[in-house]
Phi, psi and omega in degrees: 000130182282167177299321178297318179300318181298314178299315184295312180297324181292311183293312181294319179299319178296315181294321179294318177299321179296314181298313183291322177298317178296319180298321179292317180295322186253028183297145184281135177247347179227166178294326177299320177288326182289320184271316187226025176054032178070010181055038182233023183273132178296142184301325178292316177297320179293323176298320179291317178295321178296319178299317178293320178299320183282315185281086187275190171302330178297316180287313187284313188266312193267329186297314179295328175295321176295316179296322180300322186256348181237359173054226184305324183301328182282000177294346177301327181289319178297312183288319183294313184288319179288321177298326178298326179290328175296315176302316182298316183293321186274322193250341187235307192307306184295324182289320179293322177294322179295328178295326168082025180262174182275323191224164177295312177300329178293319176299312182296319179297317181285317181296321182260015173041052187203125173291328178298319178298321179295318180293317178299319178297322177298315180299314179297318179300313183294319179299313181292317185290319179295318178299319181290319186290337175301318178297321179294322179295324176294318178300319177297316180296318180297311183294315180292323181297323178286318182299315183265357183052052181227188182287158177301320184297313180294322177300321180293317179301317181294317178299320177301320180295318179297314179300317183301320184297306188272335180282316181292321183289313190266340185058207182296325181297310179293320181297320182301307184286331173293320181293329175298314176297320181293326177297314180302316180295312186290324182288323174295319181293333182273319187275325182298311177299324180298321178295314178304310186290321177298318176300317183292322186269333185229347184080002180252129184285341181268112182299329179299324178274324180300332180303324180251010183274176181290141182276132181255131177226128183055038175080004182230148177294139182266349182088004177229153180285165179300318181293322177295320177298317180295318176303316180297314183297313185286323181289331176296339181251018172086002178276162179291152178300130189297318189276353180239001184293135177236163179258101182077247181236171178293327175297319178296319179296321177297312180297321179298313180298315180296318179299317179292323180296305184285337174292320176301314182290348181248002181284123187298323184290340174277313182299320185298337179295332183276359172273355189265354184268158186292319188233165182298314182296333178295332179296317179290319177299319179300317180296321178296314178295322178300320180296321177298311182294323178292322183299331178301321178276318188290330176282344178271333187303317179300322178293318179300315180297312181296316182291325177295317179296317180296316179297320180297312182296319181291333178292322184269318179267089190268357179211188180303140181300127177088352180284161184299325182254020189285336185247149181296134172291135181300323181291342178262008182301144184290169184297322181299325180297315181295320182292321178286331173300323182296334179279346184084003182264357176223129184214144181231145177223125182278099186273342179239012173057036177254358177075004179250159185262112174262116181238103182207174182271095181276006175263005180261105183302327182292341182261350186302312184296318179296316180299320180296323179293336177277351184085017179274143182236031178129158176296121184268349171275083189286345173212119171229090182294124185297337182289352180270349193298314182293318181289326181276337188306313179298324178291318178299321182279356178070036180283165181300155183300324181293330177290318178299317179296321180295322179295319176301314179298322179293318178298319178293320179298317181296314182293317183292320184295314181287322177302318180296317179297317179295317181295325176294320179298318178294316181299314181292328177296322181283309187282317185273315186276320180272306186292299183284320186284332186238304192270326183225068184297339181268009184296143180287162181297319180297318180294322178294321178298316178295322178296322177298318180292319177295321178298321180292320177299316178298318180296322178297318180296314180296315180297320178296318178298317180290331174294327178277325183229070185295137177292158186303324186281346184236004186295329188263353193200151163254352179300329181295334177300324178292323177297320180292318178292321181296321186275349185236302190278314184303310180299322180297321178291314182299313180292327179294330181270320191250356178233095184291343179273355179289126185254180184292322180298317179295316182296315180296313180298319180296313180299315181295319180294314183297311183287329179293314179300317181294314180296319179298319180294320179295312180297320182297326186249014187299328182291343184283323190226350180269112181240105183306139177093351178269181183305136190280003170244025191303123175277171182277140175257122183083206183216135179293148184293337183233031176291142180291108184053031179075015182269124184285160178302322179296335183260001190283352178302328178295321177291318177300323178294319178297319177298317179302309181300314184295311181298316181299316182295315181296313181296317180296328182287341181248007178237176187293136180294157179298154176301157182302319183294331177289320179294322176292325177299316179298317179296321181294322179293321189276328184270123180297150176299139179086002182271359183102164182289138178293140184271340183090358181261000000 
């Protein structure tokens, strides 16, 4: 066993023991503790837990990988996800907490005085959450496969077992306090390597500043910034310029950002966290603190992505482009390269039999002639899964073993924390909203608690299966989960809070129209951009020939939300208005205590 193995097993083993210990200490004894942690979580603690719940494998593992390979275009994730939290803090969290229910479907069912509305909300919730949790399962499989140096499949099975222990036992109460510990682990794991690498590449310890600082080579300033150096490196090999690259069109980037924003504000596993605080004002404070904690990682991610891409290219392109000694000999590949090859997430093929690694953009016609003059016969890095970049980055940069071990623990913490939150949202939708709310209203609390635990076990099994055998429409992305939430749940919540005349017929028609339009668009175009086995937040390269105004399927949630609003408004305008007590309920939820009596206007 190597020194790195000892460090990794020690750090990861300690964090797992901590998570399971917390789950045993905070195990749920009532349905209130299982669903909403007894509504007794401090807003700062809830903000930290929310940040861990939110910063999933997508944020920790995949987002920097996307930024590494898509540059400026991947900023849609940074802007969309952080902007969504502002919407959540201002427009949803305090009002939903004031309503005082356990789940999002319960709010929709009561607000729209309809069991049918509640069932439709459950269906939308499960579709969005299952799509999202597939990505978390991939993140768990990627991190465990590297940690244990085993196959992706075995890594996923082990991760499922860990989630089952602490999520099923503790419910929301156990998950909350476990997520606080997981946040501490993941934020240290993300920022410490970034500081090391920023110092090495720019001499500046703050990666946020190092991103635009001067590039250091052989201990001396080169006279160019890190981003300028990266632009030079990638364009010399036929790739698009890093700092100007966009995803599709600017309209597509706008729609993508909007879809991620309103999808964030409509994701049930995020919203449910604001039901766990004692008071209404704590819900807004929690959202504010969550944004602070999230910003620590999100402001670091662009630097991590850029530095990871530069380190990767410099590792393989060790000399002038096209020179005889310019490319790394495969037999001299570093140890990190061999370990990631063992996972199947990194693969090389010698296409010109020279024993060296040619890594360039062979899809760029303008570069073909130059590559041919070098004797290159195609890109030989036939697989570079973007999801490995954050985990591999410390090894590529030659950082100390304890830092590498910490990053592995952080990746696992990010994937496990969000997977647990999503699984709880699915479990509560089945046990509380369907079983108790619709089919068995007289069920005892103990029976409901057991049903919740069984539902979570079932959800873990289904999520694990989909992680191993992802369906065609969800194999490539978790971004589509935001589109599904944006097109179905977010409009229903917004209209439920701010439109007292919105009735059950309008809400149901809107949710069904929004999610149906979005799903049909995704299925219709799945062959254009969903490539099984690639990064699970994979953006579209180029533009589909029949995209609606150039809007990609991943960004179509914004259009689906517009359809939802329009259909709901039209249907509500030609059907019976909500009962008077429902309209008064909406006013009571929206008007703060002490603000004076609502006028009804």
